[in-house]
TORMARGU-432964 format. One record per residue (C-alpha): residue number from 0; x, y, z. Coordinates in nm, 2 decimals. Layout:
<site k="NUM" c1="X" c2="Y" c3="Z"/>
...
***
This chain:
<site k="0" c1="0.01" c2="-0.02" c3="0.02"/>
<site k="1" c1="0.13" c2="0.36" c3="-0.09"/>
<site k="2" c1="0.13" c2="0.58" c3="0.22"/>
<site k="3" c1="0.21" c2="0.96" c3="0.11"/>
<site k="4" c1="0.12" c2="1.32" c3="0.18"/>
<site k="5" c1="-0.03" c2="1.43" c3="-0.16"/>
<site k="6" c1="0.06" c2="1.80" c3="-0.25"/>
<site k="7" c1="-0.13" c2="1.91" c3="-0.54"/>
<site k="8" c1="-0.29" c2="2.24" c3="-0.70"/>
<site k="9" c1="-0.61" c2="2.20" c3="-0.89"/>
<site k="10" c1="-0.72" c2="2.45" c3="-1.17"/>
<site k="11" c1="-1.00" c2="2.48" c3="-1.39"/>
<site k="12" c1="-0.93" c2="2.47" c3="-1.78"/>
<site k="13" c1="-0.94" c2="2.83" c3="-1.96"/>
<site k="14" c1="-0.93" c2="2.68" c3="-2.30"/>
<site k="15" c1="-0.79" c2="2.31" c3="-2.41"/>
<site k="16" c1="-0.42" c2="2.26" c3="-2.50"/>
<site k="17" c1="-0.30" c2="2.05" c3="-2.78"/>
<site k="18" c1="-0.30" c2="1.70" c3="-2.64"/>
<site k="19" c1="-0.03" c2="1.54" c3="-2.90"/>
<site k="20" c1="0.20" c2="1.39" c3="-2.76"/>
<site k="21" c1="-0.02" c2="1.32" c3="-2.41"/>
<site k="22" c1="-0.11" c2="0.99" c3="-2.23"/>
<site k="23" c1="-0.47" c2="0.90" c3="-2.24"/>
<site k="24" c1="-0.66" c2="0.70" c3="-2.00"/>
<site k="25" c1="-1.01" c2="0.62" c3="-1.93"/>
<site k="26" c1="-1.10" c2="0.64" c3="-1.54"/>
<site k="27" c1="-1.43" c2="0.60" c3="-1.35"/>
<site k="28" c1="-1.40" c2="0.61" c3="-0.98"/>
<site k="29" c1="-1.71" c2="0.57" c3="-0.72"/>
<site k="30" c1="-1.71" c2="0.64" c3="-0.37"/>
<site k="31" c1="-1.77" c2="0.45" c3="-0.09"/>
<site k="32" c1="-1.80" c2="0.72" c3="0.16"/>
<site k="33" c1="-2.08" c2="0.96" c3="0.20"/>
<site k="34" c1="-2.07" c2="1.38" c3="0.18"/>
<site k="35" c1="-2.00" c2="1.44" c3="0.55"/>
<site k="36" c1="-1.76" c2="1.20" c3="0.61"/>
<site k="37" c1="-1.43" c2="1.32" c3="0.75"/>
<site k="38" c1="-1.22" c2="1.09" c3="0.50"/>
<site k="39" c1="-1.29" c2="0.99" c3="0.14"/>
<site k="40" c1="-1.27" c2="0.60" c3="0.02"/>
<site k="41" c1="-1.33" c2="0.55" c3="-0.30"/>
<site k="42" c1="-1.27" c2="0.26" c3="-0.59"/>
<site k="43" c1="-1.11" c2="0.36" c3="-0.92"/>
<site k="44" c1="-1.04" c2="0.19" c3="-1.26"/>
<site k="45" c1="-0.79" c2="0.31" c3="-1.44"/>
<site k="46" c1="-0.78" c2="0.15" c3="-1.82"/>
<site k="47" c1="-0.73" c2="-0.20" c3="-1.66"/>
<site k="48" c1="-0.63" c2="-0.11" c3="-1.35"/>
<site k="49" c1="-0.81" c2="-0.08" c3="-1.03"/>
<site k="50" c1="-0.76" c2="0.06" c3="-0.67"/>
<site k="51" c1="-0.88" c2="0.15" c3="-0.34"/>
<site k="52" c1="-0.79" c2="0.51" c3="-0.25"/>
<site k="53" c1="-0.84" c2="0.65" c3="0.12"/>
<site k="54" c1="-0.77" c2="1.04" c3="0.11"/>
<site k="55" c1="-0.80" c2="1.27" c3="0.43"/>
<site k="56" c1="-0.75" c2="1.66" c3="0.49"/>
<site k="57" c1="-0.86" c2="1.89" c3="0.27"/>
<site k="58" c1="-0.65" c2="2.19" c3="0.06"/>
<site k="59" c1="-0.32" c2="2.20" c3="-0.08"/>
<site k="60" c1="-0.20" c2="1.88" c3="0.15"/>
<site k="61" c1="-0.36" c2="1.54" c3="0.23"/>
<site k="62" c1="-0.31" c2="1.25" c3="0.35"/>
<site k="63" c1="-0.31" c2="0.99" c3="0.05"/>
<site k="64" c1="-0.31" c2="0.57" c3="0.12"/>
<site k="65" c1="-0.37" c2="0.36" c3="-0.19"/>
<site k="66" c1="-0.31" c2="0.01" c3="-0.27"/>
<site k="67" c1="-0.41" c2="-0.21" c3="-0.62"/>
<site k="68" c1="-0.70" c2="-0.42" c3="-0.58"/>
<site k="69" c1="-0.84" c2="-0.69" c3="-0.81"/>
<site k="70" c1="-1.12" c2="-0.65" c3="-1.05"/>
<site k="71" c1="-1.31" c2="-0.90" c3="-0.87"/>
<site k="72" c1="-1.28" c2="-0.68" c3="-0.56"/>
<site k="73" c1="-1.35" c2="-0.35" c3="-0.77"/>
<site k="74" c1="-1.67" c2="-0.53" c3="-0.96"/>
<site k="75" c1="-1.76" c2="-0.60" c3="-0.56"/>
<site k="76" c1="-1.76" c2="-0.26" c3="-0.46"/>
<site k="77" c1="-1.88" c2="-0.06" c3="-0.76"/>
<site k="78" c1="-2.27" c2="-0.12" c3="-0.69"/>
<site k="79" c1="-2.20" c2="0.04" c3="-0.35"/>
<site k="80" c1="-2.07" c2="0.36" c3="-0.53"/>
<site k="81" c1="-2.43" c2="0.39" c3="-0.69"/>
<site k="82" c1="-2.51" c2="0.78" c3="-0.71"/>
<site k="83" c1="-2.11" c2="0.89" c3="-0.62"/>
<site k="84" c1="-1.96" c2="0.87" c3="-0.92"/>
<site k="85" c1="-1.73" c2="1.03" c3="-1.19"/>
<site k="86" c1="-1.62" c2="0.93" c3="-1.56"/>
<site k="87" c1="-1.35" c2="1.10" c3="-1.72"/>
<site k="88" c1="-1.04" c2="1.12" c3="-1.98"/>
<site k="89" c1="-0.69" c2="1.17" c3="-1.81"/>
<site k="90" c1="-0.45" c2="1.33" c3="-2.01"/>
<site k="91" c1="-0.10" c2="1.30" c3="-1.88"/>
<site k="92" c1="0.17" c2="1.50" c3="-2.02"/>
<site k="93" c1="0.47" c2="1.73" c3="-1.93"/>
<site k="94" c1="0.53" c2="2.07" c3="-1.84"/>
<site k="95" c1="0.83" c2="2.31" c3="-1.84"/>
<site k="96" c1="1.07" c2="2.23" c3="-1.55"/>
<site k="97" c1="1.00" c2="1.85" c3="-1.55"/>
<site k="98" c1="0.65" c2="1.93" c3="-1.37"/>
<site k="99" c1="0.35" c2="1.67" c3="-1.47"/>
<site k="100" c1="0.02" c2="1.78" c3="-1.56"/>
<site k="101" c1="-0.32" c2="1.55" c3="-1.54"/>
<site k="102" c1="-0.60" c2="1.71" c3="-1.75"/>
<site k="103" c1="-0.94" c2="1.54" c3="-1.64"/>
<site k="104" c1="-1.18" c2="1.58" c3="-1.92"/>
<site k="105" c1="-1.50" c2="1.46" c3="-1.74"/>
<site k="106" c1="-1.76" c2="1.27" c3="-1.95"/>
<site k="107" c1="-2.11" c2="1.21" c3="-1.90"/>
<site k="108" c1="-2.34" c2="1.45" c3="-1.69"/>
<site k="109" c1="-2.02" c2="1.66" c3="-1.59"/>
<site k="110" c1="-1.95" c2="1.74" c3="-1.95"/>
<site k="111" c1="-1.77" c2="1.99" c3="-2.05"/>
<site k="112" c1="-1.58" c2="2.01" c3="-1.74"/>
<site k="113" c1="-1.23" c2="2.03" c3="-1.75"/>
<site k="114" c1="-0.97" c2="2.03" c3="-1.46"/>
<site k="115" c1="-0.59" c2="2.01" c3="-1.46"/>
<site k="116" c1="-0.35" c2="1.90" c3="-1.13"/>
<site k="117" c1="0.01" c2="1.95" c3="-1.09"/>
<site k="118" c1="0.13" c2="1.74" c3="-0.79"/>
<site k="119" c1="0.47" c2="1.89" c3="-0.65"/>
<site k="120" c1="0.72" c2="1.76" c3="-0.35"/>
<site k="121" c1="0.66" c2="2.05" c3="-0.13"/>
<site k="122" c1="0.47" c2="2.33" c3="-0.02"/>
<site k="123" c1="0.69" c2="2.56" c3="-0.11"/>
<site k="124" c1="0.73" c2="2.44" c3="-0.48"/>
<site k="125" c1="0.36" c2="2.42" c3="-0.51"/>
<site k="126" c1="0.32" c2="2.79" c3="-0.38"/>
<site k="127" c1="0.57" c2="2.92" c3="-0.63"/>
<site k="128" c1="0.40" c2="2.76" c3="-0.94"/>
<site k="129" c1="0.38" c2="2.97" c3="-1.27"/>
<site k="130" c1="0.09" c2="2.79" c3="-1.43"/>
<site k="131" c1="0.09" c2="2.79" c3="-1.83"/>
<site k="132" c1="-0.17" c2="3.03" c3="-1.99"/>
<site k="133" c1="-0.42" c2="2.75" c3="-2.06"/>
<site k="134" c1="-0.47" c2="2.68" c3="-1.70"/>
<site k="135" c1="-0.77" c2="2.90" c3="-1.56"/>
<site k="136" c1="-0.89" c2="3.00" c3="-1.20"/>
<site k="137" c1="-0.72" c2="2.75" c3="-0.90"/>
<site k="138" c1="-0.97" c2="2.58" c3="-0.76"/>
<site k="139" c1="-0.75" c2="2.39" c3="-0.49"/>
<site k="140" c1="-0.93" c2="2.54" c3="-0.20"/>
<site k="141" c1="-1.27" c2="2.52" c3="-0.36"/>
<site k="142" c1="-1.47" c2="2.22" c3="-0.21"/>
<site k="143" c1="-1.69" c2="2.22" c3="-0.48"/>
<site k="144" c1="-1.44" c2="2.09" c3="-0.73"/>
<site k="145" c1="-1.33" c2="1.79" c3="-0.52"/>
<site k="146" c1="-1.40" c2="1.47" c3="-0.73"/>
<site k="147" c1="-1.58" c2="1.35" c3="-0.42"/>
<site k="148" c1="-1.79" c2="1.65" c3="-0.44"/>
<site k="149" c1="-1.84" c2="1.64" c3="-0.81"/>
<site k="150" c1="-1.93" c2="1.25" c3="-0.81"/>
<site k="151" c1="-2.21" c2="1.34" c3="-0.52"/>
<site k="152" c1="-2.39" c2="1.69" c3="-0.64"/>
<site k="153" c1="-2.30" c2="1.66" c3="-1.03"/>
<site k="154" c1="-2.40" c2="2.00" c3="-1.14"/>
<site k="155" c1="-2.41" c2="2.20" c3="-0.78"/>
<site k="156" c1="-2.09" c2="2.38" c3="-0.90"/>
<site k="157" c1="-2.30" c2="2.57" c3="-1.18"/>
<site k="158" c1="-2.55" c2="2.71" c3="-0.92"/>
<site k="159" c1="-2.33" c2="2.92" c3="-0.71"/>
***
């Protein structure tokens, strides 16, 4: 099981970048925990790989523990996520200075939402990051744009 602290910034996308030379994955994830739970427990499928992830905390730095699971385990847990799911295409590519971006293009009811995330080794690096011009507003601390919130209240972010 991976045990780590995740330091990540998340942005809306102001314009879709060129996706030439980036890696694409199909992602579906569902949440086993409910909106008021203080931790987040999810199952995730990325192409033909499956994971169980526990996240805690909020904002820039969060706790994260993830472990691979079998397809059978995923299939057993997936029905329990009904009503708390997101599906998206994840495009992973390189930025300047060795940084990596993950561009999520949501499908289904959340389309045409696009969010981009960048992970960092330190909070200092995260706070000093200058996003490219195709990144939009920083929504790192906006709870409405957490995948868990999007999975449970599909269009709530449009109502505010």
